[in-house]
C-alpha positions in Angstrom: 1.4 -40.3 18.5 2.8 -42.5 15.8 4.6 -45.7 16.1 8.7 -45.4 17.1 10.6 -47.4 14.5 13.7 -48.4 17.0 17.5 -50.0 16.5 17.9 -53.2 16.8 21.1 -54.5 18.7 22.1 -57.7 19.6 19.2 -59.7 18.7 16.6 -57.2 19.6 14.8 -53.9 19.7 17.1 -51.2 21.1 14.2 -49.9 23.1 15.7 -46.4 22.3 14.5 -43.2 24.1 16.1 -40.9 21.8 16.6 -37.0 22.4 16.5 -36.8 18.3 13.9 -38.5 15.8 12.7 -37.9 12.8 9.1 -38.4 10.8 8.6 -41.1 8.2 5.7 -40.6 5.9 3.4 -42.6 3.3 4.4 -40.7 0.1 0.9 -41.3 -1.7 -0.7 -39.5 1.2 1.2 -37.6 2.9 0.3 -38.4 6.2 3.0 -39.4 8.6 3.1 -42.8 9.3 5.9 -43.3 12.0 8.7 -42.2 14.3 12.7 -43.0 13.5 14.9 -42.9 16.3 17.9 -41.4 15.3 21.2 -42.5 16.6 23.9 -40.9 18.9 27.1 -42.0 19.3 26.3 -44.4 22.2 24.0 -46.0 20.3 26.3 -46.8 17.6 29.1 -47.8 20.1 26.3 -50.2 21.7 25.8 -51.6 18.1 29.5 -52.2 17.2 30.1 -53.6 20.6 27.7 -56.0 20.1 29.3 -57.0 16.5 32.2 -57.5 17.8 31.5 -60.3 20.7 29.4 -61.9 18.3 32.0 -61.8 15.7 34.9 -63.5 17.6 32.1 -66.6 17.7 31.0 -65.9 13.9 33.7 -66.2 12.3 34.8 -69.3 14.1 31.5 -71.1 13.0 32.0 -73.5 10.2 31.0 -72.8 6.3 27.9 -75.3 6.8 26.9 -73.5 10.0 27.7 -70.3 7.7 25.4 -72.0 4.7 22.7 -73.7 6.8 22.2 -70.0 8.7 22.0 -68.1 4.9 19.7 -70.9 3.4 17.5 -70.3 6.1 17.4 -66.9 5.6 16.5 -67.6 1.8 13.5 -69.6 2.8 12.1 -66.9 5.1 12.6 -64.0 2.7 11.0 -65.7 -0.1 8.2 -66.7 1.9 7.2 -63.5 2.8 8.8 -61.4 -0.2 5.3 -60.2 -0.3 5.5 -58.4 3.3 8.6 -56.9 3.0 7.6 -55.6 -0.8 4.2 -54.1 1.2 6.6 -52.4 3.6 8.7 -51.1 0.6 5.7 -49.0 -0.8 4.0 -47.7 2.3 7.2 -45.7 3.2 9.3 -45.4 -0.3 6.2 -45.3 -2.4 7.3 -47.3 -5.8 4.2 -49.4 -6.9 4.1 -52.8 -5.5 4.9 -54.8 -8.5 8.6 -52.7 -8.6 8.8 -53.4 -4.9 8.6 -56.8 -5.6 10.7 -57.1 -8.1 13.4 -55.3 -5.9 12.7 -58.4 -3.6 13.4 -60.5 -5.7 16.7 -59.3 -7.0 18.1 -58.9 -3.2 17.1 -62.6 -2.8 19.4 -63.4 -6.2 22.0 -62.3 -3.6 21.0 -64.3 -0.8 20.8 -67.0 -3.2 24.8 -66.6 -4.3 25.9 -66.2 -0.8 24.6 -69.6 0.3 26.9 -71.0 -1.9 29.8 -69.4 0.5 31.7 -73.2 0.9 32.6 -73.1 -2.8 33.1 -69.0 -3.1 35.6 -68.9 0.5 38.3 -72.1 -1.3 41.9 -71.0 -0.6 44.5 -72.4 -2.7 47.2 -74.9 -1.8 50.5 -75.9 -3.7 52.3 -78.7 -1.9 56.0 -79.0 -2.5 56.6 -75.4 -3.3 59.8 -75.9 -2.1 61.5 -78.7 -1.2 59.4 -80.1 1.9 57.7 -77.0 1.8 53.7 -76.3 1.5 52.3 -73.0 0.6 48.3 -72.4 1.1 46.0 -69.4 1.1 42.6 -68.6 3.0 40.2 -65.7 2.8 39.4 -64.5 6.2 37.1 -62.3 7.3 37.9 -58.3 8.2 35.7 -58.2 11.2 32.9 -55.5 11.8 31.2 -54.2 8.7 29.2 -51.1 8.1 26.3 -50.9 5.5 25.0 -47.8 4.5 22.4 -48.3 2.4 19.8 -45.3 1.0 16.1 -44.8 0.2 15.5 -45.8 -3.1 16.2 -49.4 -2.4 15.9 -49.9 1.1 15.8 -53.8 1.1 17.9 -54.8 -2.3 20.7 -52.4 -1.5 21.0 -54.0 2.3 20.9 -57.6 0.4 23.7 -56.6 -1.8 26.3 -56.2 1.2 24.5 -58.1 4.3 24.6 -61.9 2.6 28.1 -62.1 1.5 29.4 -60.2 4.8 27.6 -62.3 7.0 28.2 -65.2 5.1 32.1 -64.5 4.9 32.3 -64.8 8.8 32.0 -61.0 9.5 29.1 -59.2 11.4 27.3 -55.8 10.2 26.1 -52.9 11.1 23.3 -51.5 9.1 22.2 -48.0 8.7 19.4 -47.7 6.6 18.2 -44.6 5.6 15.7 -42.6 7.5 13.3 -42.1 5.0 12.3 -45.5 4.7 14.1 -47.4 8.1 11.5 -50.1 8.6 12.5 -52.6 5.8 15.9 -53.2 7.7 14.0 -54.1 10.9 11.8 -56.4 9.3 15.1 -58.5 7.6 16.2 -58.2 11.0 13.8 -60.3 12.4 14.2 -62.8 9.3 17.7 -62.9 10.0 17.1 -64.1 13.7 14.3 -66.3 12.7 17.1 -67.8 10.6 19.0 -68.7 13.7 21.4 -66.3 13.2 23.9 -65.5 16.5 22.1 -62.5 18.0 24.8 -59.4 17.8 26.1 -60.5 14.2 23.3 -58.8 12.6 22.8 -55.2 14.0 20.6 -51.9 12.3 21.2 -48.2 13.9 18.4 -45.9 12.9 19.4 -41.8 12.0 21.6 -39.5 10.0 24.5 -37.8 9.1 25.5 -38.1 13.0 25.3 -42.2 12.7 27.1 -42.1 9.8 30.2 -40.5 11.0 29.9 -42.9 14.2 30.2 -45.5 12.0 33.3 -44.1 9.7 35.3 -43.3 12.8 34.8 -45.9 15.0 38.4 -47.6 15.6 36.4 -51.3 15.7 34.3 -51.0 12.2 36.4 -52.7 9.7 34.9 -51.8 6.8 32.2 -49.9 4.9 29.8 -50.5 1.9 27.7 -47.4 1.2 25.6 -46.4 -1.8 24.2 -43.2 -2.1 24.6 -39.4 -4.4 28.6 -38.8 -5.4 29.2 -35.6 -2.9 28.0 -38.0 -0.1 29.8 -41.3 -1.6 33.3 -39.0 -1.6 32.9 -37.7 2.1 32.2 -41.3 3.1 35.2 -43.2 1.1 37.9 -40.1 2.4 36.1 -40.2 5.5 36.3 -43.6 6.2 39.9 -44.3 4.4 41.6 -41.6 6.7 40.2 -43.8 9.7 42.1 -46.8 8.7 39.2 -48.8 6.7 38.6 -50.5 3.5 35.4 -48.7 1.8 33.2 -49.5 -1.4 31.2 -46.0 -1.5 28.8 -46.0 -5.0 28.2 -42.5 -6.0 25.4 -41.2 -8.3 24.9 -41.5 -11.8 23.9 -40.6 -15.3 22.5 -42.8 -17.3 22.6 -42.6 -21.2 20.7 -44.8 -23.6 22.2 -44.1 -26.9 20.0 -45.2 -30.0 21.2 -46.1 -33.6 19.6 -45.5 -37.3 18.7 -48.9 -37.2 17.4 -49.5 -33.9 14.1 -51.2 -33.8 12.1 -47.7 -32.1 9.1 -49.7 -30.7 11.8 -51.3 -28.5 13.7 -48.3 -28.0 10.7 -46.6 -27.1 9.2 -49.0 -24.4 12.9 -49.3 -22.9 13.4 -45.8 -22.5 9.9 -45.2 -20.6 10.4 -48.1 -18.7 13.5 -47.0 -17.6 13.7 -43.4 -17.3 9.9 -43.3 -15.2 9.9 -46.8 -13.4 10.2 -46.1 -9.3 9.7 -42.5 -10.4 13.2 -42.1 -11.5 14.0 -42.6 -8.5 17.0 -45.3 -9.0 20.6 -44.9 -9.8 20.0 -47.3 -13.0 17.5 -45.0 -14.5 17.8 -44.3 -17.8 18.0 -40.1 -17.5 19.3 -39.1 -20.6 18.3 -40.8 -24.4 21.0 -39.6 -26.9 19.7 -40.3 -30.4 21.6 -40.3 -33.1 20.1 -38.8 -36.9 17.5 -39.3 -38.1 15.7 -40.8 -35.7 15.5 -38.4 -33.4 12.2 -36.8 -34.1 10.5 -40.4 -34.3 11.5 -41.4 -31.8 10.8 -38.5 -29.2 7.2 -38.6 -30.4 7.1 -42.8 -30.0 8.2 -42.0 -26.1 5.8 -39.0 -25.9 3.0 -41.2 -27.1 3.9 -44.1 -24.4 4.0 -41.5 -21.3 0.7 -40.7 -22.4 -0.6 -43.8 -21.6 1.0 -44.2 -17.5 -1.1 -44.2 -14.8 0.4 -42.1 -11.7 -0.9 -43.1 -8.1 -0.9 -44.7 -5.0 1.8 -48.2 -5.2 -0.6 -50.2 -3.8 -3.6 -49.9 -6.4 -2.8 -50.9 -10.4 -0.3 -48.1 -11.1 2.5 -47.4 -13.4 4.4 -44.6 -11.4 4.1 -43.7 -7.7 5.0 -40.8 -6.0 8.2 -39.2 -5.2 9.7 -40.4 -1.7 9.6 -36.5 -0.2 7.7 -33.5 -0.7 11.3 -31.7 -0.5 12.3 -34.3 -3.4 9.4 -33.6 -5.5 9.6 -30.0 -4.9 13.5 -30.5 -6.0 12.7 -32.3 -8.5 10.2 -30.4 -10.5 12.5 -27.4 -10.1 14.5 -28.8 -12.4 11.8 -28.4 -15.3 11.2 -24.7 -14.7 15.5 -25.0 -15.0 15.1 -26.5 -18.2 12.8 -24.3 -19.6 14.8 -21.6 -18.8 17.9 -23.1 -20.2 16.2 -23.6 -24.1 15.1 -27.0 -24.0 11.8 -28.3 -25.4 9.6 -29.6 -23.0 7.5 -31.9 -24.8 5.6 -33.5 -21.7 4.9 -31.8 -18.3 4.2 -33.9 -15.8 3.1 -31.1 -13.0 -0.4 -31.0 -12.0 -1.3 -34.3 -13.7 -4.3 -36.1 -12.6 -3.2 -38.8 -10.5 -5.2 -41.9 -8.8 -4.3 -41.3 -5.1 -4.6 -38.2 -2.2 -4.0 -35.0 -2.8 -1.8 -34.5 0.0 0.9 -37.3 -1.7 4.0 -36.1 -3.0 2.8 -36.3 -6.7 5.2 -35.8 -10.1 4.0 -36.9 -13.2 6.7 -38.4 -16.0 8.4 -35.3 -17.6 10.2 -35.2 -21.3 12.7 -32.7 -22.8 13.6 -32.7 -26.0 16.4 -30.7 -28.0 19.0 -31.2 -24.4 22.2 -29.8 -24.3 25.3 -31.0 -22.3 25.8 -27.6 -20.5 21.9 -27.6 -19.1 21.6 -28.3 -15.7 18.9 -30.9 -16.7 21.6 -32.9 -18.3 24.7 -32.3 -15.7 22.8 -32.9 -12.5 21.5 -36.1 -11.1 17.8 -35.0 -10.8 16.9 -38.9 -9.4 13.3 -38.2 -10.6 10.9 -38.5 -13.6 12.5 -36.1 -16.0 13.9 -37.5 -19.4 15.9 -35.6 -21.7 16.4 -36.4 -25.4 19.9 -35.3 -26.7 20.6 -35.4 -30.2 23.7 -36.8 -32.0 24.9 -36.4 -35.9 27.1 -39.9 -35.5 28.1 -42.7 -33.7 30.9 -41.1 -32.7 29.5 -37.9 -31.5 26.9 -39.9 -29.3 29.7 -41.8 -27.6 31.9 -38.6 -26.8 28.8 -37.4 -25.1 28.5 -40.4 -22.7 32.1 -41.0 -22.2 32.2 -36.7 -21.3 29.8 -37.4 -18.3 31.6 -37.6 -14.9 29.4 -40.0 -14.1 30.2 -44.0 -15.6 27.5 -45.9 -13.8 25.2 -47.8 -16.5 24.5 -47.0 -20.1 22.6 -49.0 -22.9 23.2 -49.0 -27.2 19.7 -49.8 -29.0 21.0 -51.1 -32.4 20.7 -54.5 -34.6 24.1 -54.2 -35.7 26.5 -56.1 -33.7 29.4 -54.8 -35.1 28.3 -51.6 -33.4 27.3 -53.0 -30.0 30.5 -54.9 -29.5 32.7 -52.1 -30.6 30.5 -49.8 -27.9 30.8 -51.8 -25.4 34.5 -51.4 -25.9 34.9 -48.4 -26.2 32.2 -46.7 -23.6 33.9 -45.4 -20.2 31.3 -47.3 -18.1 31.1 -49.9 -15.7 27.8 -51.6 -17.0 26.9 -51.3 -20.3 23.4 -53.2 -22.1 23.4 -54.1 -25.2 19.1 -53.7 -26.1 19.3 -53.9 -22.4 18.0 -49.8 -20.9 18.6 -51.1 -16.9 22.5 -53.8 -17.1 21.9 -54.5 -13.2 24.4 -57.7 -13.0 22.9 -61.1 -12.1 24.3 -61.9 -8.8 27.0 -63.7 -10.1 28.9 -61.4 -11.5 29.2 -57.7 -9.7 27.0 -54.1 -9.5 29.6 -51.1 -9.7 30.5 -48.0 -12.1 33.2 -45.8 -13.0 34.7 -42.4 -12.6 32.5 -40.1 -10.2 30.3 -43.3 -9.8 32.3 -45.5 -7.4 35.1 -44.4 -4.9 37.0 -47.3 -4.0 38.3 -50.3 -5.8 35.7 -52.9 -5.7 32.0 -53.1 -7.3 29.1 -54.4 -5.3 27.6 -58.5 -4.7 29.4 -61.0 -6.6 32.9 -62.0 -6.4 34.0 -58.3 -5.6 31.4 -58.7 -2.8 33.7 -61.8 -1.3 36.7 -60.3 -1.9 35.5 -57.1 -0.5 34.6 -58.9 2.9 37.5 -61.3 3.6 41.0 -60.6 3.8 43.9 -63.1 2.0 46.4 -64.8 4.8 49.3 -67.0 2.9 50.5 -69.9 5.3 54.0 -71.7 4.0 54.6 -74.8 6.2 58.0 -76.9 6.7 57.6 -79.7 9.0 61.0 -80.5 10.7 63.1 -83.4 9.3 66.7 -84.7 10.3 67.9 -82.9 7.1 67.3 -79.5 8.0 70.7 -78.2 7.1 71.2 -76.1 10.7 71.2 -72.5 10.4 71.6 -70.1 7.2 71.4 -66.5 8.0 70.9 -66.1 3.6 67.7 -65.1 2.5 65.6 -68.3 1.7 65.8 -69.9 -1.8 63.5 -72.1 -3.3 65.0 -75.4 -4.7 
């Protein structure tokens, strides 16, 4: 028997006796460590009902009260960050230092939301018309559904939930069924921080739970992160049911290396951004575009660094852990065969490597292809694993065309010592997040995270200013206090004077 990982509804475990469940594994050992409940429609309805009831009071809570809860949550999360990182590593497989970094980046978004009294300031115009004042406010949308992916079980919920709660909404979070325990850890911290029961709820499960949230009439907004096909489905289904939706999709992130770049810096960055978290990041570098004549030297430097990486159990002193499931490992490994069949040059083969971990773990080592062409599946598909492709380009313009021709537009980077080239790239590239000598340009919390093209469905990026706008609705109130000279009946259209 393994532990049942339950839902969290109205401030407590739901005590579910589910008809359907799923297995949770430790990816470094292959051992089953838990059983997660799969919600049905009634479970989602219970969570949404609790959220509706709680939001009626929470939206009336003062900004000072909301901010105090956010500050308390921030202190608890900071104090227990190590525990949360261990939970992430145990179910996702990423190494502890990477999991700790995930929690830290999530903490930054909590700190941003602590400033909600300033972030929700409206506008006021006195005497906009004679004796008429106009002011605007931002009010909560209601119940928010958050659907988060397996690759960041702590950070992605922390992109959305703190801002949503700070703005006066209640939340129903549906985490990935592959690593569901981090969500329950966050739920307990919210309760300890003083958040009223029902403002934050968790329903575990699969597509049944997702569809129930997308179709529920009392859910007013949906925040999603996942693959592009599912993001498109979430956006289309949610909007058809009258919800505002931000659905962040997949990526194929390019790193352009110009001839004047520091190649040691670029090689370090390509390895770090390509193989961190076993490549299971939506901001991972998966395609390096080397502009002639630096390709051969750059590939040699990347391969040399890859040979020093230690793959193994994330709880040990390793550089890279396993992939999240055996099925995903097998899917990623199949791209190695596909790349060879398409004619790409396999420089480093990650299959069958020695690892510092259990034989049953879901292992695949860092893999490097050179002379990759855009038509190959290893380039065109979002592999979401430790497979790095190097493409060659004759000129800057040719490299830019490679990036802009991709259907994805999440993140990109350019490595150069030429300020003019960097500035031009920032203007011309059709991607939402750009790094200059920064391989993973994830914005800090004061800005917003989001891509272009097939990497985002909807108008709002995640967290930061866009997050505040997404989780609120603007209301404009026009006021005139009666006076003896109001002028009597007038059927004409109101005019300013």
